[in-house]
C-alpha positions in Angstrom: 11.7 18.4 14.4 15.3 17.2 14.0 15.7 15.9 10.5 18.5 13.3 10.3 19.3 10.6 7.8 17.8 8.0 10.2 14.5 10.0 10.4 14.3 10.3 6.6 15.0 6.6 6.2 12.3 5.8 8.7 9.8 8.0 7.0 10.8 6.4 3.7 10.4 2.9 5.0 7.0 3.6 6.5 5.9 5.2 3.2 7.0 2.2 1.2 5.2 -0.2 3.6 2.0 1.8 3.4 2.3 2.0 -0.4 2.9 -1.8 -0.6 0.0 -2.7 1.7 -2.2 -0.2 -0.2 -1.3 -1.7 -3.6 -1.9 -5.3 -2.4 -5.3 -4.3 -1.0 -6.2 -2.5 -4.2 -5.3 -5.5 -6.3 -7.3 -7.8 -4.0 -10.3 -5.4 -4.2 -10.1 -5.2 -8.0 -9.9 -9.1 -8.2 -12.9 -9.4 -5.8 -14.9 -6.9 -7.9 -14.0 -8.9 -11.1 -15.1 -12.2 -9.5 -18.4 -10.6 -8.4 -19.2 -9.3 -11.9 -18.4 -12.7 -13.4 -21.0 -14.4 -11.1 -23.9 -12.2 -12.2 
């Protein structure tokens, strides 16, 4: 595979996007879990 600055930038961008979506999903999951435990 040809490694170029553009390839590394693309991999970095995809990695940041995945990390951001994962973090947002994690916080939503934690908040939903907190709300469920408050109900019971």
